[in-house]
N, C-alpha and C positions, 0 to 999 in steps of 0.2 A: 576217488571220493566224489560223490555227487551232492551238490547243495542247490536248493531252490533259491532263486533271486527274484526280487520284485523290481521291475523296470517301469518307470512312469515318466511322462513328459514333465519337464520342469517349467515353472511359470516364466522363467527368464529365457526360455528356449533350450534346446538340447534335452537330455534325459538324465534322470537321477536313478541310481540302482542301489539296492541294499540287500543284505543277506539276513533274513529273520533269525536264523540259527546262530548268527555271530553278532551279538549286540555291538553297535558302533561301527560295524563294517559297512561303509557306504562310499560311493564314488559317483562320478558323473561323466558325461561326454557330450559332444556336439551332435553325435549320431548314435543310434542304437549300437552299432558295431563298436564304436569308440568306447561307449559306456560299458559294454560287455568286456572289452579288452582291459579297461581300467579296473573293473571289479575283480577280474581274475588276479591281477597284480595285488590288489588290496587284500584278497583272500590269502594269497601266498604270504604276504607280509604279516597278516593277522595270525596265521598259524605257525609262523617261523618260531622255532624255540629260542628262548632268551636265556640260555644257559649261564651267561655272565651274571644275571640277576638272581640266580638260583643258589640259595644257601641251604644245604641239607644237614640235618643232625646226624650223628654217628649211627643212630638206629634206623635211619631212613632206608627204604627199599625202593629201588627204581624198577618199574615194570612198564613194558611196551604193550599197548593195546591197538588192535586194528579197528578202525572205525569205518 
């Protein structure tokens, strides 16, 4: 999966990075490399399924989609 990220200098130094396609998925780092590393981890956590929080009705159908 490929996602576009926006990397910009932070007012306090370092860099802030966010993913426009994933609202609220944001991270930061002291360098560009660290910010990219941190946003990769944030994306993985953002997309991680939360099956424990999922309650399905008896009529629900689960389907996998490739994105």
